[in-house]
C-alpha positions as CSV (number, residue, x, y, z in Angstrom):
1,X,49.6,6.3,-91.0
2,X,48.2,6.4,-87.3
3,X,48.2,9.8,-85.7
4,X,49.5,10.3,-82.2
5,X,47.3,11.3,-79.4
6,X,49.4,14.6,-79.5
7,X,49.0,15.2,-83.3
8,X,45.1,14.5,-82.8
9,X,45.1,17.1,-79.9
10,X,47.0,19.8,-82.0
11,X,44.4,19.3,-84.8
12,X,41.6,20.1,-82.4
13,X,42.8,23.5,-82.0
14,X,41.3,25.2,-85.2
15,X,41.0,28.8,-84.2
16,X,37.2,28.9,-83.5
17,X,35.9,31.8,-81.2
18,X,32.5,32.6,-80.1
19,X,32.4,36.1,-78.9
20,X,30.0,37.9,-76.4
21,X,27.8,39.3,-79.2
22,X,27.4,35.7,-80.7
23,X,29.4,36.0,-83.7
24,X,31.6,33.0,-84.6
25,X,35.3,33.6,-85.9
26,X,37.5,31.2,-87.3
27,X,41.1,32.2,-87.3
28,X,40.0,36.0,-87.3
29,X,37.3,36.0,-90.0
30,X,33.5,36.0,-89.0
31,X,31.7,32.8,-90.2
32,X,28.8,34.6,-92.0
33,X,27.3,31.5,-93.7
34,X,24.0,31.0,-91.8
35,X,23.8,27.4,-92.2
36,X,27.4,26.8,-91.3
37,X,26.9,29.2,-88.2
38,X,23.7,27.2,-87.1
39,X,25.4,24.0,-87.5
40,X,28.4,25.0,-85.4
41,X,25.9,26.3,-82.8
42,X,24.1,23.1,-82.7
43,X,27.4,21.2,-82.5
44,X,28.5,23.0,-79.2
45,X,29.1,20.8,-76.3
46,X,31.2,20.8,-73.2
47,X,33.9,18.0,-72.5
48,X,33.7,16.4,-68.9
49,X,36.8,18.3,-67.9
50,X,35.1,21.7,-69.0
51,X,36.6,22.4,-72.2
52,X,34.2,23.9,-74.9
53,X,34.1,22.0,-78.2
54,X,32.1,21.6,-81.5
55,X,31.4,18.1,-81.5
56,X,30.4,15.8,-84.7
57,X,30.8,12.4,-82.7
58,X,32.4,10.8,-79.6
59,X,35.8,11.0,-81.4
60,X,35.6,13.9,-83.8
61,X,35.4,17.3,-82.2
62,X,37.5,20.6,-82.0
63,X,38.0,23.2,-79.5
64,X,36.2,26.6,-79.4
65,X,37.0,29.5,-77.3
66,X,33.6,30.9,-75.7
67,X,33.9,34.7,-74.7
68,X,30.5,34.6,-72.6
69,X,27.8,31.9,-73.3
70,X,27.5,29.3,-75.8
71,X,23.9,30.4,-76.9
72,X,21.8,33.6,-77.0
73,X,18.2,33.5,-76.3
74,X,16.4,35.0,-79.6
75,X,13.0,35.0,-77.9
76,X,11.1,33.6,-75.1
77,X,7.1,32.7,-74.8
78,X,4.9,31.3,-72.1
79,X,2.7,28.3,-72.7
80,X,0.5,28.4,-69.6
81,X,3.2,28.5,-66.6
82,X,6.1,27.2,-68.8
83,X,8.6,29.4,-70.5
84,X,9.9,28.2,-73.9
85,X,13.1,29.7,-75.1
86,X,14.4,29.8,-78.5
87,X,18.0,29.9,-78.8
88,X,20.1,31.4,-81.6
89,X,20.9,27.8,-82.9
90,X,17.2,27.8,-83.8
91,X,16.2,25.2,-81.2
92,X,13.4,25.9,-78.8
93,X,13.3,24.3,-75.3
94,X,11.9,24.7,-71.9
95,X,13.7,27.1,-69.7
96,X,16.0,25.3,-67.1
97,X,14.5,27.2,-64.2
98,X,16.7,25.7,-61.5
99,X,19.8,27.1,-63.4
100,X,18.7,30.9,-63.5
101,X,21.3,33.4,-62.4
102,X,21.4,37.0,-62.9
103,X,24.4,39.0,-64.1
104,X,25.6,42.6,-63.1
105,X,24.3,43.7,-66.3
106,X,21.0,42.2,-65.4
107,X,21.1,39.7,-68.2
108,X,19.8,36.1,-67.1
109,X,21.9,33.1,-67.6
110,X,20.6,29.5,-67.8
111,X,21.7,26.1,-68.8
112,X,20.8,25.2,-72.2
113,X,20.5,21.8,-73.7
114,X,21.8,20.4,-70.4
115,X,25.4,21.5,-70.5
116,X,25.7,24.7,-72.3
117,X,25.5,28.2,-70.9
118,X,22.7,30.5,-72.5
119,X,22.3,34.1,-72.3
120,X,19.0,35.5,-71.9
121,X,18.7,39.3,-72.8
122,X,16.7,41.8,-74.8
123,X,13.2,40.9,-75.7
124,X,13.6,37.3,-74.3
125,X,14.6,38.7,-70.9
126,X,11.5,41.1,-70.9
127,X,9.3,38.0,-71.7
128,X,10.6,36.3,-68.8
129,X,10.9,39.4,-66.4
130,X,7.1,39.5,-66.4
131,X,7.2,36.4,-64.2
132,X,10.0,37.6,-61.9
133,X,9.0,38.7,-58.4
134,X,10.9,40.1,-55.5
135,X,11.4,38.0,-52.5
136,X,12.6,38.7,-49.1
137,X,16.2,37.6,-50.2
138,X,16.4,38.6,-53.8
139,X,14.4,37.6,-56.8
140,X,12.6,34.3,-58.1
141,X,10.9,33.3,-61.2
142,X,7.5,31.8,-61.0
143,X,7.0,29.2,-63.4
144,X,6.1,25.5,-63.7
145,X,4.1,25.8,-60.4
146,X,7.0,26.8,-58.5
147,X,9.1,29.8,-57.5
148,X,12.7,29.5,-58.7
149,X,15.2,31.5,-56.8
150,X,17.4,33.5,-59.4
151,X,21.2,33.2,-58.0
152,X,23.6,36.0,-58.4
153,X,26.0,35.2,-61.4
154,X,29.0,36.6,-59.5
């Protein structure tokens, strides 16, 4: 039996929500299994039309409602003048300096893994803030041999 595109689309709405604090919810129940949570975070992606998903492959994916950011920085460390961020999916990558923006609550946001929104607060923020300077027009991060302006998230 072949499913119609409408049936497939309906099946992709599985009731998955990622709240502001980073808790994953499935139909109102918290996803508490650590490896399942990690897998879901690693499968996060964004479709070309901007919809947030968890993706297994090109054809198999489901929608997820993201309240704030896909990932949260657990820590940040400096390797020379390069900043490495450990996201809450347990993957570390160099900070996307050109995408930095600051929210009203002073948290930083940056792209993670190319298409995802990452929130940087707490200890990770303080590690990065050591390299933030005030400029005549706002703030910038000094990293990777450059000054990277920090945009306003609003």
